[in-house]
C-alpha positions as a printed Julia matrix, in Angstrom:
380×3 Matrix{Float64}:
   7.48  -27.04   -8.45
   3.86  -26.12   -7.74
   3.3   -22.89   -5.84
   0.24  -22.34   -3.66
  -0.89  -18.81   -2.75
  -3.11  -18.12    0.26
  -5.38  -15.22   -0.72
  -7.86  -15.82    2.1
  -7.14  -12.42    3.68
  -6.32  -10.51    0.47
  -9.51   -8.64   -0.29
  -8.84   -4.98   -1.21
  -6.32   -2.14   -1.41
  -2.59   -2.59   -1.87
  -2.69   -6.31   -1.11
  -4.93   -7.15   -4.05
  -3.01   -4.77   -6.34
   0.26   -6.5    -5.47
  -1.1   -10.0    -6.04
  -2.82   -8.98   -9.26
   0.3    -7.32  -10.69
   2.8   -10.08   -9.92
   0.47  -12.61  -11.54
  -0.09  -10.36  -14.56
   3.58   -9.56  -15.09
   5.35  -12.67  -13.85
   6.61  -15.71  -15.74
   6.98  -18.38  -13.05
   8.15  -20.91  -15.65
  11.6   -19.32  -15.81
  12.02  -20.36  -12.18
  10.76  -23.9   -12.86
   7.38  -23.18  -11.27
   5.01  -25.17  -13.44
   1.76  -24.13  -11.79
   0.49  -21.45   -9.43
  -2.61  -22.22   -7.4
  -4.52  -19.42   -5.64
  -7.09  -20.12   -2.94
  -9.42  -17.19   -2.35
 -12.93  -15.82   -2.24
 -14.86  -14.96   -5.38
 -14.42  -11.16   -5.08
 -10.64  -11.6    -4.85
 -10.33  -14.13   -7.66
 -12.44  -12.01  -10.0
  -9.7    -9.35   -9.88
  -6.9   -11.75  -10.86
  -5.75  -12.48  -14.43
  -6.37  -15.61  -16.46
  -3.17  -17.53  -17.27
  -2.54  -21.03  -18.56
  -0.33  -21.8   -15.56
  -2.69  -20.19  -13.03
  -5.34  -22.21  -11.18
  -7.83  -19.97   -9.33
  -9.79  -21.93   -6.76
 -12.88  -20.35   -5.27
 -13.37  -21.34   -1.63
 -16.96  -20.58   -0.67
 -16.28  -20.06    3.04
 -13.82  -17.27    2.18
 -16.8   -15.17    1.13
 -18.08  -15.39    4.72
 -17.22  -13.38    7.89
 -13.69  -13.27    9.33
 -13.98  -16.02   12.0
 -14.94  -18.6     9.4
 -12.14  -17.47    7.07
  -9.58  -17.77    9.87
 -10.76  -21.26   10.77
 -10.45  -22.33    7.13
  -6.93  -20.92    6.9
  -5.8   -22.59   10.11
  -7.29  -26.03    9.49
  -8.3   -26.67    5.89
  -5.64  -24.76    3.97
  -2.85  -26.98    5.3
  -4.56  -30.08    3.92
  -5.09  -28.48    0.5
  -1.51  -27.2     0.37
  -0.07  -30.61    1.31
  -2.12  -32.23   -1.41
  -1.59  -29.76   -4.24
   1.56  -27.62   -3.7
   5.24  -27.7    -2.77
   5.52  -24.22   -1.24
   2.92  -21.85    0.2
   3.09  -18.08   -0.33
   1.17  -16.0     2.22
   1.27  -12.36    1.02
  -1.26  -11.28    3.67
   1.31  -11.78    6.43
  -0.79  -13.99    8.76
  -0.61  -17.78    8.89
  -0.89  -20.14   11.86
  -1.53  -23.38    9.99
   0.73  -26.43    9.97
   1.92  -26.5     6.34
   5.65  -26.02    5.74
   7.51  -24.47    4.03
   5.87  -21.09    3.5
   6.98  -17.57    2.62
   5.18  -14.47    3.84
   5.33  -10.67    3.5
   5.63   -7.73    5.89
   2.96   -5.26    4.71
   1.36   -3.89    7.9
   3.63   -1.6     9.91
   0.92   -0.31   12.27
   0.6    -3.56   14.18
   4.28   -3.43   15.18
   4.68    0.31   15.91
   3.36    0.83   19.43
   2.67    4.54   19.0
   0.69    3.99   15.83
  -1.2     1.04   17.27
  -2.13    3.09   20.33
  -3.84    5.72   18.18
  -6.7     3.23   18.02
  -9.17    2.43   20.77
 -11.39   -0.44   21.9
 -12.12   -3.11   19.27
  -9.69   -1.75   16.67
  -6.83   -1.62   19.21
  -7.61   -5.18   20.28
  -7.76   -6.33   16.66
  -4.32   -4.88   15.97
  -2.92   -6.41   19.15
  -4.18   -9.86   18.18
  -2.91   -9.37   14.64
   0.53   -8.59   16.01
   0.56  -11.89   17.9
  -0.49  -13.78   14.78
   2.01  -12.08   12.48
   4.8   -12.47   15.05
   4.15  -16.22   14.99
   3.95  -16.16   11.18
   7.3   -14.39   10.77
   9.03  -16.6    13.33
   7.97  -19.85   11.65
   8.36  -18.72    8.02
  10.99  -20.14    5.7
  11.28  -16.73    4.02
  10.07  -13.17    4.53
   9.66  -10.44    1.91
  10.09   -6.81    3.02
   9.1    -3.92    0.79
  11.73   -1.37    1.86
  15.02   -1.03    3.72
  13.09    0.86    6.37
  10.73   -2.07    6.96
  13.56   -4.6     7.05
  15.65   -2.46    9.41
  12.65   -1.89   11.69
  12.12   -5.61   12.16
  15.78   -6.48   12.62
  16.38   -3.64   15.1
  13.14   -3.65   17.12
  11.95   -7.26   16.78
  15.1    -9.31   16.11
  13.66  -12.39   17.82
  10.98  -12.64   15.12
  13.37  -12.86   12.19
  16.54  -14.29   13.71
  16.06  -17.59   11.84
  14.08  -16.24    8.88
  15.78  -15.3     5.58
  14.66  -11.81    4.54
  14.48  -10.6     0.95
  13.93   -6.95   -0.01
  11.49   -6.77   -2.95
   9.88   -3.39   -3.55
   6.44   -2.9    -5.04
   6.25   -2.01   -8.7
   4.56    0.64  -10.76
   3.24    0.86  -14.28
   3.83    3.49  -16.94
   1.07    6.02  -17.52
  -0.17    6.68  -21.02
   0.34   10.43  -20.83
   2.97   12.7   -19.37
   1.87   15.88  -17.66
  -1.69   16.48  -16.5
  -5.04   17.16  -18.07
  -6.8    20.52  -17.96
  -7.08   22.33  -14.66
 -10.16   23.69  -12.98
 -10.81   27.38  -13.21
 -12.61   29.57  -10.72
 -15.53   31.77  -11.73
 -13.05   34.63  -12.15
 -10.99   32.6   -14.62
  -8.09   32.0   -12.23
  -6.47   28.57  -12.17
  -7.29   26.3    -9.23
  -4.59   23.79   -8.29
  -5.81   20.29   -7.52
  -4.09   18.53   -4.62
  -4.52   14.74   -4.46
  -4.16   12.28   -1.58
  -4.73    8.58   -2.3
  -4.83    6.43    0.82
  -7.11    4.49    3.1
  -8.67    6.71    5.76
  -7.08    5.67    9.05
  -5.8     7.56   12.06
  -2.15    7.27   11.05
  -2.95    8.64    7.59
  -3.81   12.11    9.02
  -6.34   13.25    6.42
  -7.74   15.78    8.93
  -4.36   17.49    9.38
  -4.12   17.89    5.62
  -7.7    19.2     5.46
  -6.93   21.79    8.15
  -3.77   22.86    6.3
  -5.67   23.27    3.03
  -8.37   25.19    4.89
  -5.76   27.65    6.16
  -4.4    28.14    2.65
  -7.9    28.83    1.3
  -8.44   31.42    4.03
  -5.31   33.18    2.76
  -6.82   33.34   -0.72
  -4.82   30.52   -2.33
  -7.02   28.8    -4.92
  -6.69   25.06   -4.35
  -8.89   22.0    -4.2
  -8.21   18.86   -2.18
  -9.27   15.49   -3.59
  -9.24   12.47   -1.27
  -9.5     8.86   -2.5
  -9.72    5.71   -0.39
 -12.04    3.78    1.88
 -11.64    3.71    5.63
 -12.89    2.6     9.02
 -15.85    4.4    10.67
 -13.87    6.24   13.37
 -11.37    7.69   10.92
 -14.07    8.58    8.41
 -15.92   10.45   11.15
 -12.79   12.47   11.97
 -12.25   13.28    8.31
 -15.84   14.38    7.67
 -15.77   16.49   10.82
 -12.64   18.26    9.54
 -14.24   18.82    6.12
 -17.35   20.33    7.71
 -15.25   22.61    9.92
 -13.2    23.98    7.02
 -15.79   24.3     4.27
 -17.69   27.27    5.63
 -18.66   28.88    2.33
 -17.5    27.21   -0.87
 -16.84   23.5    -1.46
 -13.16   22.83   -2.12
 -12.64   19.45   -0.43
 -13.88   16.4    -2.34
 -13.96   12.88   -0.89
 -14.38   10.29   -3.64
 -14.39    7.17   -1.46
 -12.9     3.9    -2.62
 -12.44    3.7    -6.41
 -11.39    1.0    -8.82
  -7.63    0.98   -9.36
  -8.05    2.14  -12.96
 -10.18    5.09  -11.78
  -7.59    5.98   -9.15
  -4.8     5.95  -11.74
  -6.8     8.39  -13.87
  -6.89   10.84  -10.98
  -3.11   11.17  -10.96
  -3.46   13.02  -14.28
  -6.26   15.22  -13.06
  -4.09   16.49  -10.19
  -1.41   19.16  -10.05
   0.21   18.07   -6.78
   0.28   15.01   -4.58
   0.53   14.95   -0.81
   1.25   12.01    1.5
   0.93   12.77    5.24
   1.1     9.21    6.59
   3.21    8.38    9.64
   3.26    4.6     9.27
   4.1     2.62    6.11
   6.14   -0.33    4.94
   6.4     1.22    1.47
   3.69    3.62    0.21
   2.38    2.38   -3.14
   0.34    5.51   -3.92
   3.46    7.61   -3.36
   5.22    5.6    -6.06
   2.21    5.89   -8.38
   2.28    9.68   -7.99
   6.0     9.66   -8.8
   5.34    7.64  -11.95
   2.75   10.23  -13.02
   5.36   12.98  -12.65
   3.46   14.83   -9.93
   5.27   17.25   -7.6
   5.02   15.67   -4.16
   4.86   17.0    -0.61
   5.44   14.1     1.75
   5.63   13.03    5.35
   9.2    12.86    6.6
   8.52    9.55    8.39
   9.02    5.87    7.59
  10.21    4.76    4.14
   8.99    7.86    2.31
  12.43    9.57    2.11
  13.88    6.23    0.95
  11.46    6.01   -1.96
  11.07    9.7    -2.88
  14.63   10.79   -2.07
  15.25   14.43   -3.1
  12.33   14.49   -5.56
   9.91   16.03   -3.09
   9.5    18.39   -0.16
   8.99   17.03    3.35
   6.9    18.05    6.36
   5.94   16.9     9.84
   2.62   15.07    9.24
   1.45   15.69   12.79
   1.79   19.47   12.44
  -0.86   21.36   10.49
   1.47   24.35   10.29
   4.29   22.25    8.83
   1.99   20.77    6.18
   0.56   24.21    5.35
   3.99   25.84    5.0
   5.31   23.01    2.81
   2.31   23.16    0.48
   2.43   26.94    0.29
   6.1    26.97   -0.65
   5.48   24.42   -3.4
   2.4    26.27   -4.69
   4.28   29.57   -4.87
   7.19   28.04   -6.81
   5.91   26.54  -10.1
   9.42   25.98  -11.47
  10.23   23.92   -8.39
   7.07   21.88   -8.89
   8.05   21.09  -12.47
  11.6    20.05  -11.55
  10.47   17.91   -8.63
   7.84   16.18  -10.74
  10.38   15.38  -13.47
  12.87   14.03  -10.94
  10.19   11.92   -9.23
   9.22   10.38  -12.57
  12.86    9.59  -13.29
  13.32    7.87   -9.93
  10.14    5.83  -10.42
  11.72    4.1   -13.41
  13.77    1.99  -10.99
  10.53    0.22  -10.03
   8.36   -2.06  -12.15
   5.82   -4.81  -11.55
   7.8    -7.03  -13.93
  10.88   -6.67  -11.73
   8.8    -7.22   -8.58
   7.2   -10.35  -10.05
  10.48  -11.84  -11.31
  12.24  -11.24   -7.98
   9.29  -12.67   -6.05
   9.12  -15.93   -8.04
  12.91  -16.27   -7.92
  12.93  -15.91   -4.13
  10.08  -18.39   -3.73
  11.97  -20.91   -5.87
  15.18  -20.37   -3.86
  13.35  -20.96   -0.57
  11.82  -24.14   -1.92
  15.21  -25.47   -3.11
  16.84  -24.65    0.22
  14.14  -26.44    2.2
  14.14  -29.43   -0.16
  17.85  -29.95    0.53
  17.4   -29.59    4.27
């Protein structure tokens, strides 16, 4: 069997991390997959590993603007897949071409949750609406669908059963990788010699990620004399970045204690988990939450949103808050800050739970499911 992978809309963030890690850690040969072919743009392919069974094909038009990439995927990809592969894997979740069979993934919850979609306005709202139409078609016509959490699978089957009524669904969670060190590196100290706790949030800056609510909560804690810093990592869209910078400006009246680092390389982001003392995750809309799992693997005490799949992943290894309430976030953080023994126990438990996840397991389960879908469709 030859597997084709459509990486035309895999360009950054969790999507590229997932593709990179399953190719690094997987052994498709054990599932009788002799070759894996990836079609993508140069920036995407440069982040993927070199393997004897892996054929990375640079498609020049995929380095161009979105309309040209969509046209290539709809028209030209089908011809390439028919010529060179037996099954197409579309991890980006959107495919309207004619090639069959294909397997896709559910990675974007916002386009299906009306409340979260309606946080956006104008062009972004329209983009999400169109994306929902495309992904609805993709899920309906797929020969297999991978969901990252029970929450994501249950959401589709309960709220959009018509999209997956004829589509086999497989639950395959993201993985994580072991960190070199346990614990965290040296803390900051204030000019008076008192320890400053570093709080970390790793996520794209979008309206459903609620960076500004977290910033306001940290600002209130600083006003009460609690020595903390907030470190934010992740790129974002202009509207959300404006809201975040406005919140930073409002709260930092005297001394700088909020640091926005922008989008970093994955290796640089991983290093930050060991510079932090606490992790916070105030998102209201996720299919999984990869940075939450990374923080668990680092053994960080975690304060998390009580929405979506977060309680499924974190379980009782963290404290929960209402991400749309500044007061709730502030009270949760304050309780954790004032109880160092609790922080240590939660961090240890989170690290223990993270051991159930690995990129090797994710890769093996993914290739096994792709092989099973191919065999089923070959018989039919």
